[in-house]
C-alpha positions as CSV (number, residue, x, y, z in Angstrom):
1,X,148.3,145.7,121.5
2,X,144.5,145.8,121.0
3,X,144.7,149.4,119.6
4,X,147.4,148.3,117.1
5,X,145.3,145.4,116.0
6,X,142.3,147.7,115.6
7,X,144.3,150.2,113.5
8,X,145.7,147.4,111.4
9,X,142.1,146.1,110.8
10,X,141.0,149.6,109.9
11,X,143.8,149.9,107.4
12,X,142.8,146.6,105.8
13,X,139.1,147.6,105.8
14,X,139.7,151.1,104.4
15,X,142.7,151.8,102.2
16,X,145.1,154.5,103.3
17,X,145.2,157.9,101.9
18,X,148.4,157.1,100.2
19,X,146.9,154.1,98.5
20,X,143.8,156.0,97.5
21,X,145.9,158.8,96.0
22,X,148.1,156.3,94.2
23,X,145.2,154.5,92.7
24,X,143.3,157.7,91.9
25,X,146.4,159.2,90.1
26,X,147.0,155.9,88.3
27,X,143.3,155.8,87.2
28,X,143.4,159.4,86.1
29,X,146.6,158.8,84.0
30,X,145.1,155.5,82.6
31,X,141.9,157.2,81.6
32,X,143.8,160.1,80.1
33,X,146.2,157.9,78.1
34,X,143.3,155.6,77.1
35,X,141.6,158.6,75.6
36,X,144.8,159.6,73.9
37,X,145.2,156.0,72.5
38,X,141.6,155.9,71.2
39,X,142.0,159.3,69.5
40,X,145.4,158.3,68.1
41,X,144.1,154.9,66.9
42,X,141.0,156.5,65.2
43,X,143.1,159.2,63.7
44,X,145.6,156.8,62.3
45,X,142.9,154.5,60.9
46,X,141.0,157.4,59.4
47,X,144.1,158.9,57.9
48,X,145.0,155.6,56.2
49,X,141.4,155.1,55.1
50,X,141.2,158.7,53.8
51,X,144.4,158.3,51.7
52,X,143.1,155.0,50.3
53,X,139.7,156.6,49.4
54,X,141.6,159.5,47.7
55,X,143.5,157.0,45.7
56,X,140.2,155.1,44.9
57,X,138.4,158.3,43.7
58,X,141.4,159.3,41.6
59,X,141.6,155.9,40.0
60,X,137.9,155.8,39.2
61,X,138.1,159.3,37.8
62,X,140.9,158.1,35.5
63,X,138.7,155.2,34.3
64,X,135.8,157.6,33.8
65,X,137.8,159.9,31.6
66,X,138.9,156.8,29.5
67,X,135.3,156.1,28.5
68,X,133.9,159.6,28.4
69,X,135.1,159.8,24.7
70,X,132.1,157.7,23.6
71,X,129.1,159.6,22.2
72,X,126.9,156.6,22.5
73,X,125.8,154.3,25.2
74,X,128.7,152.1,26.3
75,X,128.9,148.5,25.1
76,X,131.1,145.6,25.8
77,X,132.8,146.0,22.5
78,X,133.6,149.6,23.0
79,X,134.9,149.0,26.5
80,X,137.1,146.2,25.2
81,X,138.4,148.3,22.5
82,X,139.0,151.2,24.8
83,X,141.0,148.9,27.0
84,X,142.8,147.5,24.1
85,X,141.4,144.1,24.9
86,X,141.6,141.7,21.9
87,X,140.0,138.7,23.5
88,X,136.3,138.4,23.6
89,X,134.7,139.6,26.9
90,X,132.1,137.5,28.7
91,X,129.8,139.4,31.0
92,X,130.7,138.9,34.6
93,X,133.7,136.7,33.7
94,X,137.2,138.2,33.4
95,X,140.4,136.3,33.4
96,X,143.5,137.6,35.1
97,X,145.4,136.9,31.9
98,X,143.2,139.5,30.1
99,X,144.1,142.1,32.6
100,X,147.8,141.4,32.5
101,X,147.8,141.9,28.7
102,X,146.3,145.4,29.0
103,X,148.8,148.1,29.9
104,X,146.2,150.5,31.2
105,X,144.7,147.9,33.5
106,X,148.1,146.7,34.6
107,X,148.9,150.2,35.7
108,X,145.7,151.0,37.7
109,X,144.6,147.5,38.8
110,X,146.0,146.3,42.1
111,X,145.1,143.1,44.0
112,X,143.0,145.2,46.4
113,X,141.2,147.2,43.8
114,X,138.3,146.2,41.5
115,X,136.2,148.3,39.1
116,X,133.1,147.7,37.1
117,X,131.6,149.3,34.0
118,X,127.8,149.5,33.5
119,X,125.8,150.6,30.5
120,X,123.2,153.4,30.6
121,X,120.6,150.8,31.8
122,X,122.9,150.0,34.8
123,X,123.7,146.5,33.5
124,X,127.2,145.2,34.1
125,X,129.3,145.0,30.9
126,X,132.7,144.7,32.3
127,X,134.3,143.8,35.7
128,X,137.7,142.9,37.0
129,X,136.5,139.9,39.1
130,X,133.9,137.2,38.7
131,X,131.4,138.5,41.3
132,X,130.5,142.1,40.2
133,X,128.2,144.0,42.6
134,X,125.2,145.9,41.6
135,X,125.5,149.6,40.9
136,X,125.1,151.4,44.2
137,X,123.9,154.7,42.8
138,X,123.4,156.4,39.4
139,X,124.8,159.6,40.8
140,X,128.4,160.5,41.6
141,X,129.1,159.5,45.3
142,X,132.2,160.0,47.3
143,X,134.0,157.0,48.6
144,X,132.0,155.3,51.3
145,X,133.2,152.8,53.8
146,X,131.8,149.3,53.4
147,X,132.2,146.0,55.3
148,X,132.7,142.8,53.4
149,X,132.8,140.0,55.9
150,X,135.9,140.7,58.1
151,X,137.3,143.1,55.6
152,X,136.7,146.9,55.5
153,X,137.0,148.8,52.3
154,X,135.6,151.7,50.3
155,X,133.3,151.9,47.3
156,X,132.5,154.8,44.9
157,X,130.5,155.3,41.7
158,X,130.4,157.9,39.0
159,X,128.2,158.3,35.9
160,X,130.2,158.4,32.6
161,X,129.1,161.5,30.7
162,X,130.0,161.8,27.1
163,X,132.3,164.7,26.2
164,X,130.5,165.2,23.0
165,X,126.8,164.9,23.8
166,X,126.9,165.5,27.6
167,X,124.6,162.5,28.1
168,X,125.2,159.6,30.5
169,X,126.5,156.7,28.4
170,X,127.3,154.4,31.4
171,X,128.6,154.1,34.9
172,X,131.9,153.2,36.6
173,X,132.1,151.7,40.1
174,X,135.2,151.1,42.0
175,X,135.8,149.0,45.1
176,X,139.0,149.1,47.2
177,X,139.7,146.6,49.9
178,X,143.3,147.1,51.0
179,X,144.7,143.8,52.0
180,X,147.2,145.4,54.4
181,X,144.7,147.7,56.0
182,X,143.3,145.2,58.4
183,X,146.8,144.1,59.3
184,X,148.0,147.6,59.8
185,X,145.0,148.4,61.9
186,X,145.4,145.3,64.0
187,X,149.1,146.0,64.4
188,X,148.5,149.6,65.5
189,X,145.9,148.4,67.9
190,X,148.2,145.7,69.5
191,X,151.0,148.2,69.8
192,X,148.8,150.8,71.5
193,X,147.4,148.1,73.9
194,X,150.9,147.1,74.9
195,X,151.9,150.7,75.4
196,X,148.8,151.3,77.4
197,X,149.5,148.3,79.7
198,X,153.1,149.6,80.2
199,X,151.7,153.1,80.9
200,X,149.2,151.7,83.4
201,X,152.0,149.9,85.4
202,X,154.2,153.0,85.2
203,X,151.3,155.2,86.3
204,X,150.7,153.0,89.4
205,X,154.3,153.1,90.4
206,X,154.6,156.8,89.6
207,X,151.3,157.5,91.4
208,X,152.6,155.6,94.5
209,X,155.9,157.6,94.7
210,X,154.1,160.9,94.0
211,X,151.6,160.1,96.7
212,X,154.4,159.1,99.1
213,X,156.3,162.3,98.4
214,X,153.3,164.7,98.6
215,X,151.7,162.9,101.6
216,X,155.0,162.5,103.6
217,X,154.1,165.7,105.6
218,X,150.7,164.3,106.3
219,X,152.2,160.9,107.4
220,X,154.6,162.8,109.7
221,X,151.7,164.7,111.3
222,X,149.7,161.5,111.6
223,X,152.5,159.6,113.3
224,X,153.2,162.5,115.7
225,X,149.5,162.8,116.6
226,X,149.3,159.0,117.1
227,X,152.3,159.1,119.4
228,X,150.9,162.0,121.3
229,X,147.6,160.2,121.6
230,X,149.3,157.0,122.9
231,X,151.3,158.9,125.5
232,X,150.6,162.7,125.9
233,X,153.5,163.1,128.4
234,X,156.3,161.7,126.3
235,X,158.9,163.9,124.6
236,X,157.9,164.0,120.9
237,X,160.1,165.5,118.3
238,X,158.4,166.0,114.9
239,X,160.5,165.8,111.7
240,X,160.8,169.1,109.9
241,X,158.5,169.7,107.0
242,X,159.9,172.2,104.5
243,X,157.4,172.1,101.7
244,X,156.8,175.9,101.5
245,X,153.1,175.4,101.2
246,X,150.0,174.9,103.3
247,X,151.3,171.6,104.7
248,X,154.3,173.4,106.2
249,X,151.9,176.0,107.7
250,X,149.8,173.2,109.1
251,X,152.9,171.5,110.6
252,X,154.0,174.7,112.2
253,X,150.5,175.3,113.7
254,X,150.4,171.7,115.0
255,X,153.9,172.1,116.5
256,X,152.7,175.2,118.3
257,X,149.6,173.5,119.4
258,X,151.6,170.5,120.6
259,X,153.9,172.8,122.6
260,X,150.9,174.4,124.3
261,X,149.3,171.1,125.1
262,X,152.6,169.9,126.6
263,X,152.9,173.1,128.6
264,X,149.3,172.7,129.8
265,X,149.9,169.0,130.8
266,X,153.1,169.9,132.6
267,X,151.3,172.8,134.4
268,X,148.6,170.5,135.5
269,X,151.0,167.8,136.7
270,X,153.1,170.5,138.4
271,X,150.1,172.0,140.1
272,X,148.7,168.6,141.2
273,X,152.1,167.8,142.7
274,X,152.3,171.1,144.4
275,X,148.8,170.8,145.8
276,X,149.5,167.3,147.1
277,X,152.7,168.6,148.7
278,X,151.0,171.6,150.2
279,X,147.9,170.0,151.6
280,X,149.9,167.8,154.0
281,X,150.9,170.7,156.3
282,X,147.5,172.4,156.7
283,X,145.9,169.0,157.4
284,X,148.7,168.3,160.0
285,X,148.1,171.7,161.6
286,X,144.3,171.1,161.9
287,X,145.0,167.7,163.3
288,X,147.5,169.2,165.8
289,X,145.0,171.7,167.1
290,X,142.3,169.1,167.4
291,X,144.6,166.9,169.4
292,X,145.5,169.9,171.6
293,X,141.9,170.6,172.2
294,X,141.2,167.0,172.9
295,X,143.9,166.8,175.5
296,X,143.2,169.9,177.6
297,X,142.7,173.0,175.4
298,X,138.9,172.7,175.2
299,X,138.7,173.8,178.8
300,X,140.8,176.9,178.2
301,X,138.7,179.5,176.3
302,X,141.8,181.3,175.1
303,X,143.5,178.2,173.7
304,X,140.1,177.0,172.3
305,X,139.6,180.3,170.4
306,X,143.2,180.3,169.1
307,X,143.0,176.7,167.9
308,X,139.7,177.3,166.2
309,X,141.1,180.4,164.4
310,X,144.2,178.6,163.3
311,X,142.2,175.6,162.1
312,X,139.8,177.8,160.2
313,X,142.8,179.5,158.5
314,X,144.3,176.2,157.6
315,X,141.0,175.0,156.2
316,X,140.6,178.2,154.2
317,X,144.1,177.6,152.8
318,X,143.1,174.1,151.8
319,X,139.9,175.4,150.3
320,X,141.9,177.9,148.3
321,X,144.2,175.2,147.0
322,X,141.2,173.0,146.0
323,X,139.6,176.0,144.3
324,X,142.8,176.5,142.3
325,X,142.7,172.9,141.2
326,X,139.1,173.2,140.1
327,X,140.1,176.4,138.2
328,X,142.9,174.5,136.5
329,X,140.7,171.6,135.4
330,X,138.1,174.0,134.1
331,X,140.2,176.6,132.2
332,X,143.5,174.8,131.8
333,X,145.5,177.4,133.7
334,X,145.9,178.8,137.2
335,X,144.8,182.2,138.0
336,X,147.7,184.5,139.0
337,X,147.9,185.8,142.5
338,X,147.8,189.6,142.6
339,X,150.4,191.5,144.5
340,X,148.8,192.8,147.7
341,X,150.0,194.4,150.9
342,X,150.8,191.9,153.6
343,X,151.8,192.4,157.2
344,X,154.7,190.0,157.4
345,X,154.8,190.2,161.2
346,X,151.4,188.7,161.6
347,X,152.0,185.9,159.1
348,X,155.3,184.9,160.8
349,X,153.6,184.8,164.2
350,X,150.7,182.7,163.0
351,X,152.9,180.1,161.2
352,X,155.3,179.9,164.1
353,X,152.5,179.4,166.5
354,X,150.9,176.6,164.3
355,X,154.2,174.7,164.2
356,X,154.6,175.1,168.0
357,X,151.2,173.5,168.5
358,X,151.9,170.9,165.9
359,X,155.4,169.8,167.2
360,X,155.0,171.0,170.9
361,X,156.3,167.7,172.4
362,X,159.0,167.0,169.8
363,X,160.7,170.3,168.9
364,X,161.6,173.6,170.5
365,X,160.7,176.4,168.2
366,X,162.2,179.8,169.1
367,X,160.8,182.9,167.5
368,X,162.5,186.3,167.5
369,X,160.2,188.7,165.7
370,X,161.5,192.2,165.5
371,X,159.0,193.3,162.9
372,X,156.0,195.5,163.7
373,X,152.7,195.9,161.9
374,X,154.0,198.7,159.7
375,X,156.5,196.4,158.0
376,X,154.6,195.6,154.9
377,X,155.6,193.6,151.8
378,X,154.0,193.5,148.4
379,X,153.1,189.8,148.4
380,X,150.1,187.6,148.6
381,X,149.5,186.6,152.3
382,X,148.7,183.0,151.5
383,X,151.7,182.6,149.3
384,X,154.0,184.0,152.0
385,X,152.5,181.6,154.5
386,X,153.0,178.8,152.0
387,X,156.7,179.6,151.8
388,X,157.2,179.7,155.5
389,X,155.4,176.4,156.0
390,X,157.6,174.8,153.3
391,X,160.8,176.0,155.0
392,X,159.7,175.1,158.5
393,X,158.5,171.7,157.3
394,X,161.9,171.0,155.8
395,X,163.7,172.2,158.9
396,X,161.8,169.8,161.0
397,X,162.0,167.0,158.5
398,X,165.8,167.1,158.2
399,X,166.6,167.8,161.9
400,X,168.7,165.2,163.7
401,X,169.5,165.0,167.4
402,X,169.2,168.7,168.1
403,X,165.4,169.4,168.0
404,X,165.7,173.1,167.8
405,X,164.3,175.5,165.1
406,X,165.0,179.2,165.2
407,X,162.9,181.8,163.5
408,X,164.0,185.3,163.2
409,X,162.4,188.3,161.4
410,X,163.6,191.8,161.1
411,X,163.5,194.7,158.7
412,X,165.9,197.2,157.2
413,X,165.3,200.3,155.1
414,X,164.3,198.6,151.9
415,X,163.9,194.9,152.7
416,X,162.2,192.6,155.2
417,X,164.1,189.4,156.2
418,X,162.8,186.2,157.7
419,X,165.4,183.6,158.7
420,X,164.7,179.9,159.5
421,X,167.5,178.0,161.0
422,X,167.9,174.3,161.9
423,X,170.7,172.1,163.3
424,X,170.1,169.1,161.2
425,X,171.7,167.3,158.3
426,X,172.9,170.3,156.3
427,X,173.6,170.5,152.6
428,X,176.9,169.9,150.8
429,X,178.4,172.6,148.6
430,X,177.8,170.6,145.5
431,X,174.1,170.4,146.2
432,X,173.6,174.0,147.3
433,X,173.3,175.3,143.7
434,X,170.7,172.6,142.8
435,X,168.3,172.6,145.8
436,X,165.9,174.9,144.2
437,X,165.6,172.7,141.0
438,X,162.3,171.0,140.7
439,X,162.3,167.4,142.0
440,X,166.0,167.6,143.1
441,X,166.7,165.8,146.3
442,X,170.0,166.1,148.2
443,X,170.0,162.5,149.5
444,X,167.5,160.3,147.7
445,X,167.8,157.5,150.2
446,X,167.2,159.7,153.2
447,X,164.5,161.8,151.6
448,X,162.6,158.8,150.4
449,X,162.4,157.5,153.9
450,X,161.2,161.0,155.0
451,X,158.7,161.2,152.2
452,X,160.3,164.1,150.4
453,X,159.7,164.6,146.7
454,X,162.0,167.6,145.9
455,X,159.1,170.0,145.3
456,X,159.0,172.2,148.4
457,X,162.1,174.4,147.9
458,X,161.3,174.8,144.2
459,X,157.8,176.0,145.0
460,X,159.1,178.4,147.6
461,X,161.8,179.8,145.3
462,X,159.3,180.3,142.5
463,X,156.8,182.1,144.7
464,X,159.3,184.5,146.3
465,X,160.9,185.2,142.9
466,X,157.5,186.0,141.4
467,X,157.2,188.8,144.0
468,X,160.6,190.2,143.2
469,X,162.3,188.7,146.3
470,X,164.9,186.1,146.9
471,X,165.8,183.1,149.1
472,X,169.4,182.9,150.4
473,X,170.8,179.7,151.9
474,X,173.8,178.9,154.1
475,X,174.5,175.4,155.1
476,X,177.2,172.9,156.3
477,X,176.9,169.2,156.4
478,X,175.9,167.7,159.8
479,X,175.7,171.3,161.3
480,X,172.5,172.6,159.9
481,X,171.0,175.1,157.4
482,X,169.6,178.5,157.4
483,X,167.2,179.9,154.8
484,X,166.7,183.7,154.6
485,X,163.7,185.2,152.8
486,X,164.3,188.7,151.4
487,X,161.3,190.7,150.4
488,X,161.1,194.3,149.1
489,X,159.6,196.5,151.8
490,X,156.8,198.8,151.0
491,X,157.8,202.3,152.2
492,X,155.1,204.9,152.6
């Protein structure tokens, strides 16, 4: 619960990768579209302004040609006559009625356009409104953008050169302030802002779904890793990732790594269970010999020496198991036991003797050993001893009223046989096929009371199989069981 709260706090404190990706992609799209909007807006405004300026320059040029026929400096009278203006002209004052009466002016003059005529001394002699501006330049200038309050327009000026004399007889200046330009510009701006807001919202949504789609494999990996971290022993199935890219490769690598980790954990758990199971018998053997010596054996040199040797071997076996556990914790795997030549006769005698000492007052253990020291099998001596201890331990554990254990060993041409027989509970036919399965117990109620965990026979079967041998079993309920170890014999 605390870990979940911490993870939730971390998510609040630091946005998830999906959120970062969504915001980053939305920001990128927003910046990109904003750039497009700015360029589009400026291009539209400049295009409209350029067309208006072309119209302004063309109109001013038409007016210029109108007055270029004069070979003298322009005067008010000449301008009026040229414009077919019959009413007297007052400098700086022009009535709209004057302009309407003139066909030329009515054709070129618009509500947004004004022009002014100056004489050679740059003095105003005619204008289309009551507030004529000063001449901006005595040279021909291209239309230039000007700002008049909140309005934006263009202004241009041209010298009027006489066609006859080639001299400057005056100047014409035009001003264009389109009334619809500001409205069009504002309208375009508003439309683009609305579109940009819509695009921003769409980019956030699109960015989220794109991030969710592309980061889905990462999310699957994260959830699987978190589940594995919370409980490394649980069965975890990761959803398939079929993206065909590096994420799929990463998922496959992680799946293989997860399988190896699981295998390593299972191997450790199995080995710890095996060691726990196997340490009980050597400890019991040492304890049995010590009790024997404490009762009377310490006064008998032969018994004393035999008990000491058996105890030393049991302690060495425990030491070996502990060493394997340390090896497992350090390297993550158990070193394999090499095949080696083992005199089966000696191992059978030693184990049988240890159990006789251990259960001297409780069981009768009969040994019939027909092997000799030339009967050799290709098996690790400690592993063979481990199997014999498991089978004898089970025989004693599941004995009932008849406290008799029979051990028989013999050899044939190619095989060595060791049989361990008891007269105890026996095994049903249904259970015979499963007794070598790990953790399988024939009768859970009875084996729980006896301390069984279903590991022994599985360990024994695994060991003998790894050395190319087999374990046979014959059993009847309430009559007893016999286990026969078959090992390949080494023939010289």
